[in-house]
PAGUGU-305525 format. One record per atom (N, C-alpha, C, CB): x, y, z; residue in one letter. Coordinates in pm, whole numbers, padded with zeros to 5 digits, always signed. Glycine has a CB too. Layout:
<atoms>
XYZA/...
</atoms>
This chain:
<atoms>
+07193+09463-03108M/+07084+09406-03123M/+07037+09323-03020M/+07089+09350-03223M/+06940+09309-02941A/+06910+09182-02905A/+06880+09068-02948A/+06853+09185-02859A/+06942+08911-02942L/+06879+08799-03010L/+06768+08783-02978L/+06932+08689-02999L/+06658+08764-03046Q/+06536+08687-03079Q/+06507+08561-02988Q/+06546+08642-03223Q/+06418+08552-02938A/+06392+08413-02897A/+06355+08339-03013A/+06285+08400-02792A/+06396+08212-03034Q/+06430+08112-03111Q/+06337+08043-03111Q/+06530+08052-03086Q/+06203+08060-03069T/+06050+08015-03052T/+06045+07937-03221T/+05914+08182-03019T/+05995+07811-03223K/+05971+07738-03351K/+05805+07740-03363K/+06040+07574-03346K/+05747+07825-03310R/+05568+07802-03341R/+05558+07843-03460R/+05449+07888-03249R/+05523+07712-03517P/+05451+07730-03692P/+05345+07835-03677P/+05360+07570-03768P/+05361+07863-03773E/+05210+08006-03786E/+05115+07954-03836E/+05222+08153-03890E/+05174+07858-03986A/+05017+07776-04048A/+05007+07637-03980A/+05016+07738-04242A/+04998+07625-03889A/+05023+07470-03803A/+04851+07391-03817A/+05080+07508-03580A/+04880+07268-03850S/+04749+07222-03833S/+04691+07242-03749S/+04731+07126-03839S/+04556+07195-03722P/+04484+07228-03588P/+04512+07132-03462P/+04329+07224-03614P/+04595+07014-03502E/+04627+06932-03359E/+04732+07001-03353E/+04649+06762-03345E/+04824+07058-03410L/+04933+07140-03362L/+04930+07259-03290L/+04997+07169-03452L/+04834+07334-03345A/+04767+07461-03281A/+04709+07431-03164A/+04663+07525-03363A/+04633+07358-03171D/+04604+07321-03011D/+04717+07274-02902D/+04505+07201-03012D/+04792+07207-02944L/+04881+07179-02867L/+04982+07293-02834L/+04933+07073-02916L/+05004+07416-02913W/+05058+07513-02855W/+05002+07589-02805W/+05117+07562-02905W/+04851+07609-02782R/+04768+07668-02673R/+04782+07593-02574R/+04632+07685-02697R/+04745+07530-02577T/+04760+07413-02425T/+04908+07474-02327T/+04809+07192-02499T/+04985+07472-02460L/+05126+07488-02369L/+05139+07613-02301L/+05258+07479-02456L/+05098+07737-02405E/+05136+07895-02397E/+05041+07918-02242E/+05068+08010-02570E/+04928+07835-02219A/+04906+07842-02099A/+04933+07821-01981A/+04859+07824-02097A/+05084+07745-02006V/+05144+07708-01824V/+05220+07784-01800V/+05223+07574-01778V/+05199+07838-01674V/+05242+07954-01570V/+05373+07944-01520V/+05155+07959-01446V/+05445+08018-01474D/+05554+07983-01404D/+05510+08000-01290D/+05670+08044-01427D/+05596+07919-01192P/+05567+07861-01091P/+05588+08011-00982P/+05664+07716-01075P/+05726+08062-01020E/+05739+08163-00913E/+05671+08320-00954E/+05905+08176-00883E/+05628+08306-01025I/+05550+08418-01113I/+05426+08423-01218I/+05638+08463-01184I/+05337+08350-01110P/+05235+08301-01172P/+05155+08375-01258P/+05169+08255-01094P/+05180+08518-01268V/+05114+08589-01431V/+05184+08591-01514V/+05072+08727-01448V/+05278+08505-01507L/+05355+08494-01638L/+05342+08318-01692L/+05537+08549-01603L/+05305+08338-01843T/+05301+08201-01897T/+05497+08172-01932T/+05173+08202-02067T/+05487+08008-01982I/+05620+08019-02032I/+05617+08083-02170I/+05688+07883-02035I/+05522+08085-02233A/+05541+08168-02364A/+05561+08324-02349A/+05414+08148-02455A/+05524+08352-02223D/+05546+08532-02187D/+05676+08524-02176D/+05475+08613-02035D/+05743+08384-02081L/+05897+08421-02061L/+05978+08393-02162L/+05959+08358-01953L/+05954+08341-02265G/+06050+08307-02396G/+06104+08197-02355G/+06169+08412-02441G/+06036+08074-02252L/+06131+07993-02241L/+06086+07868-02337L/+06157+07965-02091L/+05940+07852-02384L/+05886+07772-02489L/+05947+07789-02591L/+05765+07786-02516L/+06004+07688-02662R/+06105+07686-02774R/+06030+07607-02886R/+06253+07612-02730R/+06007+07479-02878D/+05930+07458-02969D/+05839+07294-02945D/+06025+07476-03098D/+05778+07275-03006A/+05699+07164-02960A/+05648+07057-03078A/+05577+07227-02886A/+05667+06956-03087E/+05617+06869-03190E/+05535+06768-03156E/+05711+06815-03255E/+05444+06715-03238I/+05386+06612-03258I/+05443+06485-03301I/+05310+06643-03324I/+05480+06389-03271G/+05543+06270-03352G/+05467+06136-03394G/+05653+06224-03275G/+05510+06033-03408P/+05490+05933-03463P/+05363+05844-03331P/+05653+05869-03503P/+05261+05825-03336E/+05188+05800-03242E/+05143+05853-03153E/+05214+05744-03208E/+05160+06010-03183G/+05108+06125-03109G/+05187+06143-03011G/+04979+06118-03061G/+05314+06109-02991A/+05461+06158-02911A/+05432+06266-02899A/+05607+06152-02973A/+05417+06358-02776V/+05470+06497-02780V/+05620+06542-02730V/+05378+06572-02703V/+05684+06625-02788T/+05830+06658-02763T/+05825+06823-02762T/+05940+06589-02891T/+05809+06868-02618V/+05841+07001-02609V/+05971+07040-02579V/+05767+07055-02526V/+06025+07177-02610T/+06186+07165-02587T/+06176+07332-02535T/+06309+07119-02758T/+06214+07366-02393I/+06257+07475-02339I/+06367+07545-02324I/+06235+07469-02263I/+06388+07626-02267T/+06527+07693-02195T/+06516+07769-02096T/+06606+07775-02274T/+06615+07700-01976P/+06569+07756-01874P/+06649+07893-01878P/+06583+07667-01750P/+06587+07968-01771T/+06614+08124-01783T/+06768+08135-01706T/+06475+08230-01694T/+06822+08042-01650Y/+06952+08053-01606Y/+06981+07920-01547Y/+06973+08169-01510Y/+07123+07872-01528S/+07154+07747-01457S/+07075+07712-01362S/+07270+07745-01403S/+07047+07607-01339G/+07006+07560-01224G/+06900+07628-01127G/+07113+07544-01165G/+06816+07713-01203C/+06686+07770-01184C/+06596+07666-01106C/+06624+07808-01324C/+06554+07696-00981P/+06475+07613-00940P/+06338+07559-01005P/+06460+07657-00840P/+06292+07667-01080A/+06145+07635-01127A/+06143+07587-01213A/+06060+07717-01149A/+06227+07510-01335M/+06240+07447-01433M/+06188+07293-01382M/+06382+07468-01486M/+06242+07239-01274N/+06178+07127-01271N/+06016+07125-01286N/+06219+07073-01157N/+05955+07187-01181M/+05842+07254-01151M/+05770+07248-01279M/+05865+07394-01097M/+05805+07360-01383I/+05775+07383-01515I/+05743+07256-01595I/+05884+07455-01573I/+05858+07184-01567E/+05838+07049-01649E/+05748+06974-01646E/+05914+06968-01633E/+05732+06969-01492S/+05632+06867-01433S/+05482+06930-01449S/+05670+06835-01265S/+05450+07048-01481E/+05364+07091-01498E/+05335+07059-01669E/+05376+07216-01439E/+05427+07116-01738I/+05428+07069-01874I/+05361+06918-01891I/+05579+07070-01924I/+05450+06805-01839K/+05381+06711-01857K/+05212+06672-01794K/+05471+06636-01825K/+05161+06770-01672R/+05037+06712-01614R/+04953+06799-01719R/+05006+06736-01433R/+04961+06925-01757V/+04880+07000-01875V/+04881+06929-01996V/+04935+07139-01910V/+04980+06847-02045L/+04943+06777-02164L/+04861+06672-02125L/+05054+06728-02241L/+04896+06592-02036G/+04847+06494-01973G/+04675+06523-01956G/+04933+06481-01840G/+04634+06583-01916E/+04498+06653-01918E/+04408+06632-02012E/+04508+06777-01921E/+04504+06703-02134A/+04445+06750-02271A/+04487+06650-02347A/+04489+06890-02330A/+04489+06480-02292G/+04482+06381-02365G/+04631+06333-02411G/+04392+06417-02470G/+04755+06419-02403Y/+04835+06354-02468Y/+04923+06216-02394Y/+04913+06458-02514Y/+04930+06125-02412A/+04967+05968-02308A/+05123+06025-02285A/+04960+05758-02417A/+05170+06052-02412T/+05342+06051-02433T/+05411+06201-02425T/+05384+05986-02598T/+05459+06227-02342V/+05534+06368-02363V/+05640+06366-02288V/+05457+06496-02327V/+05743+06396-02365A/+05882+06436-02351A/+05928+06593-02348A/+05950+06372-02461A/+06010+06632-02221V/+06028+06775-02218V/+06202+06769-02233V/+05956+06855-02062V/+06228+06835-02328K/+06418+06872-02361K/+06462+06989-02313K/+06470+06890-02525K/+06535+07028-02230S/+06586+07154-02228S/+06711+07160-02296S/+06598+07200-02099S/+06694+07314-02395V/+06800+07328-02465V/+06905+07455-02408V/+06747+07346-02605V/+07027+07458-02426L/+07083+07560-02323L/+07117+07698-02439L/+07248+07484-02226L/+07126+07666-02590H/+07218+07716-02654H/+07107+07758-02797H/+07357+07604-02667H/+07057+07897-02789P/+07099+07997-02680P/+07071+08034-02589P/+07109+08075-02693P/+07145+08093-02510A/+07110+08100-02393A/+06979+08206-02371A/+07232+08131-02322A/+06905+08154-02262W/+06798+08259-02227W/+06860+08404-02199W/+06717+08211-02095W/+06755+08498-02228T/+06776+08658-02194T/+06649+08678-02167T/+06836+08766-02311T/+06662+08797-02093T/+06570+08899-02049T/+06485+08971-02158T/+06647+08998-01977T/+06556+08982-02269D/+06490+09044-02412D/+06383+08932-02458D/+06619+09068-02550D/+06395+08791-02411W/+06287+08723-02484W/+06138+08709-02418W/+06339+08588-02512W/+06132+08816-02289L/+06034+08843-02231L/+05905+08885-02361L/+06083+08954-02124L/+05812+08876-02366S/+05711+08939-02453S/+05679+09084-02375S/+05568+08833-02472S/+05609+09146-02483E/+05574+09289-02457E/+05422+09255-02357E/+05547+09390-02630E/+05358+09138-02361A/+05274+09129-02297A/+05310+09079-02123A/+05197+09053-02381A/+05410+09002-02156G/+05488+08944-02011G/+05499+09106-01948G/+05685+08844-02041G/+05614+09183-01975R/+05606+09249-01962R/+05545+09369-01872R/+05609+09223-02021R/+05441+09343-01945E/+05302+09449-01884E/+05273+09376-01774E/+05146+09469-01985E/+05235+09253-01770K/+05170+09142-01664K/+05249+09193-01560K/+05191+08963-01692K/+05393+09199-01562L/+05490+09202-01458L/+05447+09344-01366L/+05652+09205-01530L/+05439+09409-01450R/+05441+09576-01394R/+05284+09596-01343R/+05484+09712-01543R/+05195+09535-01398A/+05056+09525-01311A/+05055+09407-01211A/+04923+09504-01412A/+05142+09316-01192Y/+05165+09212-01090Y/+05245+09302-00966Y/+05263+09074-01159Y/+05342+09446-00990G/+05386+09510-00884G/+05501+09480-00932G/+05347+09479-00746G/+05580+09418-00985I/+05727+09371-01048I/+05782+09478-01140I/+05716+09226-01140I/+05878+09525-01144A/+05964+09629-01238A/+06018+09526-01321A/+06091+09733-01162A/+05968+09556-01484P/+06026+09427-01541P/+06137+09496-01609P/+05924+09331-01644P/+06256+09422-01656P/+06370+09414-01685P/+06389+09530-01824P/+06398+09257-01704P/+06487+09588-01802E/+06563+09680-01877E/+06522+09604-02039E/+06747+09683-01821E/+06469+09664-02188T/+06532+09599-02241T/+06641+09673-02330T/+06451+09524-02292T/+06687+09559-02457G/+06827+09562-02527G/+06915+09519-02408G/+06875+09720-02595G/+07009+09594-02496S/+07162+09580-02404S/+07179+09594-02274S/+07259+09671-02436S/+07243+09549-02182P/+07228+09602-02039P/+07313+09693-02032P/+07248+09512-01929P/+07257+09795-01963S/+07354+09970-01944S/+07554+09926-01917S/+07269+10086-01720S/+07584+10014-01978K/+07721+10014-01947K/+07760+10077-01819K/+07790+10074-02048K/+07697+10133-01762K/+07699+10222-01655K/+07684+10132-01536K/+07592+10331-01665K/+07668+09996-01563A/+07736+09895-01464A/+07871+09873-01434A/+07707+09784-01495A/+07949+09860-01586L/+08067+09879-01547L/+08141+09927-01433L/+08092+09926-01611L/+08072+10101-01421F/+08099+10185-01317F/+08068+10211-01200F/+08090+10256-01340F/+07982+10064-01179G/+07920+10079-01087G/+07765+10137-01028G/+07995+10118-01059G/+07748+10191-01143A/+07603+10260-01117A/+07463+10145-01163A/+07596+10423-01231A/+07407+10195-01065E/+07256+10101-01071E/+07171+10155-01194E/+07146+10123-00914E/+07084+10029-01232P/+07026+10067-01375P/+06909+10154-01309P/+06970+09923-01488P/+06812+10271-01447E/+06700+10332-01341E/+06599+10265-01391E/+06668+10497-01334E/+06505+10211-01267V/+06434+10122-01256V/+06280+10216-01249V/+06486+10027-01135V/+06207+10203-01312A/+06071+10281-01285A/+05986+10206-01158A/+05970+10278-01437A/+05935+10271-01077C/+05838+10190-00975C/+05722+10119-01066C/+05761+10304-00853C/+05685+09985-01016P/+05571+09964-01103P/+05440+10004-01047P/+05563+09824-01140P/+05441+10089-00951H/+05323+10125-00856H/+05300+10268-00896H/+05355+10109-00687H/+05412+10331-00903C/+05385+10488-00921C/+05416+10544-01064C/+05479+10573-00818C/+05513+10471-01119G/+05574+10530-01221G/+05746+10633-01220G/+05455+10610-01255G/+05704+10676-01099S/+05848+10705-01023S/+06021+10673-01075S/+05831+10618-00896S/+06094+10736-01149K/+06251+10644-01159K/+06294+10706-01017K/+06390+10692-01322K/+06238+10758-00934E/+06318+10806-00780E/+06352+10686-00703E/+06215+10902-00669E/+06393+10554-00750T/+06404+10406-00686T/+06547+10410-00676T/+06343+10266-00777T/+06543+10288-00573E/+06695+10260-00527E/+06689+10120-00457E/+06758+10384-00415E/+06788+10033-00492Q/+06805+09883-00465Q/+06836+09868-00333Q/+06910+09814-00546Q/+06766+09792-00276V/+06806+09782-00118V/+06862+09663-00110V/+06688+09792-00009V/+06825+09538-00197S/+06923+09411-00192S/+06898+09366-00334S/+06887+09282-00070S/+07010+09332-00381A/+07070+09248-00490A/+07015+09102-00503A/+07221+09239-00467A/+06932+09079-00387F/+06861+08953-00389F/+06716+08975-00329F/+06942+08843-00307F/+06628+08951-00411G/+06467+08951-00414G/+06398+08845-00331G/+06416+08929-00560G/+06270+08823-00394S/+06181+08703-00366S/+06263+08547-00417S/+06025+08733-00461S/+06316+08593-00536T/+06371+08470-00602T/+06537+08503-00659T/+06259+08427-00738T/+06558+08397-00705A/+06732+08464-00743A/+06708+08536-00885A/+06882+08313-00771A/+06613+08535-00967C/+06615+08603-01074C/+06553+08753-01068C/+06553+08523-01165C/+06506+08791-00911K/+06468+08938-00896K/+06562+09019-00807K/+06327+08950-00837K/+06575+09132-00761A/+06625+09204-00678A/+06534+09304-00605A/+06720+09256-00738A/+06544+09347-00470L/+06464+09437-00393L/+06462+09568-00396L/+06479+09420-00288L/+06392+09610-00478W/+06411+09790-00492W/+06275+09877-00384W/+06374+09848-00710W/+06301+10000-00369R/+06220+10083-00320R/+06186+10229-00362R/+06255+10082-00216R/+06082+10251-00403C/+06068+10401-00474C/+06051+10489-00341C/+05916+10419-00594C/+06112+10603-00395R/+06170+10716-00266R/+06051+10817-00281R/+06354+10809-00298R/+05933+10778-00420S/+05844+10867-00387S/+05719+10799-00318S/+05812+10941-00504S/+05636+10717-00367C/+05539+10622-00277C/+05603+10552-00216C/+05446+10539-00333C/+05723+10505-00166L/+05762+10450-00026L/+05732+10294-00034L/+05671+10526+00104L/+05686+10284-00150E/+05642+10106-00194E/+05787+10046-00217E/+05531+10080-00373E/+05821+09919-00135P/+05915+09798-00203P/+05842+09759-00339P/+05927+09646-00095P/+05948+09715-00425F/+05890+09636-00481F/+06031+09515-00582F/+05772+09737-00563F/+05970+09420-00616D/+06120+09359-00697D/+06108+09408-00832D/+06141+09174-00709D/+06237+09371-00872Y/+06287+09449-01012Y/+06338+09296-01116Y/+06461+09587-00968Y/+06291+09277-01206F/+06349+09121-01258F/+06488+09176-01317F/+06236+09024-01400F/+06544+09095-01261K/+06693+09141-01327K/+06740+09094-01472K/+06809+09085-01233K/+06807+09167-01519C/+06829+09170-01698C/+06960+09052-01669C/+06892+09376-01797C/+06928+08944-01780I/+07023+08856-01785I/+07059+08867-01969I/+06962+08699-01713I/
</atoms>
């Protein structure tokens, strides 16, 4: 069973806290701008403390992800524009982020953007035998695809090609 995102979004929040979450849920990933930090499952918690101080907790996709500094800056910028004067962003590494935390809406956004979303659930045991995952082309849906390079436009993606429609595409790697 896949570990679910540990997001602490309050279900019955105060209007002020609900506004904070709505604002945060609109912050986009700088490497894949069709995804928000909520779509990715990076947004873990947000609190309004004494005197209106805000603390936002995020989890990086992987250690050393270059986008995390930009995401932190964007969180502070967006919240500053929304009137929050004091904002702290805290990164937590446990539990470690996994591609299983991507929302269904995020997976659909990736596909529409031309990036094959990662497989859901546990990574395939076929990898133990050197077998590539079965990746559907986000353009035509064919599973007649092949990996061209383990490294794509960003470290979290691999470059693939469809043998049916001949289009190249990125595949969001499973973590």
